[in-house]
C-alpha positions in Angstrom: 36.7 -3.3 4.7 37.0 -0.7 1.5 34.8 -2.5 -0.4 32.2 -2.7 2.5 32.1 0.8 2.1 31.9 1.0 -1.0 28.7 -1.5 -1.1 27.3 0.4 1.9 27.6 3.9 0.0 26.2 2.4 -3.6 23.3 0.8 -1.5 22.6 4.4 0.0 22.6 6.1 -3.0 20.5 3.9 -4.9 17.8 4.2 -2.2 17.7 8.0 -2.6 17.3 7.7 -6.4 13.6 8.1 -7.2 13.6 5.5 -10.2 15.2 2.7 -8.0 12.9 3.5 -5.2 10.0 3.3 -8.0 11.3 0.3 -9.3 10.8 -1.4 -5.7 7.5 -0.1 -4.5 6.2 -1.0 -8.4 7.8 -4.4 -7.8 6.1 -5.1 -4.9 2.9 -4.0 -6.4 3.7 -6.4 -9.3 4.1 -9.3 -6.9 1.1 -8.6 -5.6 -0.5 -8.0 -8.8 0.5 -11.3 -10.1 -0.3 -13.4 -6.7 -3.7 -12.3 -6.7 -4.4 -13.1 -10.4 -2.8 -16.5 -9.6 -4.7 -17.2 -6.8 -8.2 -16.0 -8.2 -7.5 -18.4 -11.2 -6.3 -21.3 -10.1 -8.0 -21.2 -6.2 -11.2 -20.0 -7.3 -11.4 -20.4 -11.1 -12.1 -17.0 -11.9 -11.9 -15.6 -15.8 -8.5 -14.7 -16.4 -9.2 -11.3 -17.5 -11.1 -10.8 -14.6 -8.5 -11.8 -12.4 -5.9 -9.7 -13.9 -7.9 -6.4 -14.0 -8.9 -7.5 -9.7 -5.4 -8.2 -9.2 -4.2 -4.6 -10.8 -6.5 -2.7 -8.5 -5.4 -4.2 -5.7 -1.9 -3.0 -6.9 -2.3 0.0 -8.1 -3.7 1.0 -4.2 -0.3 -0.9 -3.1 2.1 1.3 -5.4 0.3 4.7 -4.2 1.0 3.5 -0.9 4.4 3.1 -1.2 5.4 5.8 -3.9 3.3 8.7 -1.7 5.1 7.6 1.5 8.4 6.4 0.4 9.4 7.6 -2.9 8.1 10.5 -3.3 7.6 11.7 0.0 9.3 15.3 -0.2 6.8 16.2 -2.8 4.1 14.3 -1.5 1.3 17.0 -1.1 -2.4 17.0 -0.3 -4.2 13.0 -1.2 -7.4 15.1 -2.4 -5.2 16.3 -5.2 -2.6 13.3 -5.7 -4.7 10.2 -5.1 -7.0 11.1 -8.1 -4.0 11.8 -10.3 -2.8 8.4 -9.5 -5.5 6.7 -10.2 -6.3 8.8 -13.2 -3.2 7.2 -14.4 -3.7 3.9 -13.4 -7.2 3.5 -15.0 -5.1 4.6 -18.0 -2.5 1.9 -17.4 -5.8 -0.7 -16.5 -6.5 0.0 -20.2 -3.4 -0.3 -21.4 -2.6 -3.2 -19.3 -5.9 -5.0 -20.7 -4.9 -4.5 -24.1 -1.3 -5.7 -23.8 -2.8 -8.7 -21.7 -5.6 -9.9 -23.8 -3.6 -9.4 -27.2 -0.7 -11.7 -25.8 -3.2 -14.5 -24.3 -5.2 -14.5 -27.7 -2.9 -13.6 -30.2 0.6 -14.0 -29.4 -0.3 -17.5 -27.4 1.2 -16.2 -24.3 0.8 -18.4 -21.2 -1.6 -16.2 -18.8 1.4 -15.0 -16.4 3.7 -14.6 -19.2 1.4 -11.9 -20.8 0.7 -10.5 -17.2 4.1 -9.8 -16.6 4.5 -8.3 -19.8 1.7 -6.1 -19.5 2.9 -5.0 -16.1 6.7 -4.1 -17.6 4.7 -2.0 -20.4 2.3 -0.2 -17.8 5.3 0.2 -15.3 7.2 2.9 -18.2 3.9 4.7 -18.8 3.2 5.0 -15.0 6.6 5.9 -13.7 7.0 8.8 -16.5 3.3 10.3 -15.6 3.4 10.0 -11.7 7.1 11.0 -11.4 6.3 14.1 -14.2 2.7 15.0 -13.4 1.4 13.6 -10.1 4.3 13.9 -7.7 5.9 17.0 -9.6 7.4 19.7 -7.3 4.3 22.2 -6.9 6.8 25.5 -7.0 6.4 26.7 -10.5 10.0 28.3 -9.6 11.5 25.2 -9.8 13.6 24.1 -13.0 12.2 20.9 -14.9 12.6 17.6 -13.5 15.1 14.8 -14.4 13.3 11.9 -13.8 16.1 9.8 -13.0 17.5 12.0 -11.1 18.3 11.6 -7.0 15.7 12.4 -4.8 13.8 15.3 -5.7 14.8 18.8 -5.9 13.0 19.6 -2.5 14.8 17.1 -0.6 18.0 18.9 -1.0 16.0 22.0 0.2 14.8 21.0 3.2 18.7 19.4 4.4 
C-alpha cells in the first residue's frame, strides 16, 4: 500500500508541474499535428510541406486551449492579450518548423514524418520558453522572476 501512496503522491506532484503539463498539452497538439499531416498526405495527396503547415496551425489552436485552461490557468489572463502573443510565437515557431522540416527532408533525406517529429521537438522547446516567460507570465511586476521548471505558478500558491 505504501508504494501505491508514493505513486499517487508522485503523479499528483507531476500534474502540478508546469513543464510536465506543458509536455502533456504539447504532446497532444503534436499528435493532432502528425495525424493531420499523415491524413492530408496519405489520404488526400497534399503537398507534404503544405500539409505540415496546416497540421501546425491546427496544433497551435489545440495547444493554446490546453495551455490556457490547464497548464497556466492560474496566470491565464485576457485572451485579447495572451492569444496574440501565443500566435506570434507560433508564427515564429512555424518558421522554425518549416526550416527544420525542409532541411530534414531535402538535405538530410529524412522520412517526412521523422522530419515533422524532429521539427516539433525543436519548436516545442522554443514555444515552452517563450510562452512560460512572456505569454503566461505573472502580470504583477513585484513578483520574483519565474523559475520555468517550478511546480505551478507563483499565483497558484497565493490563492490556496
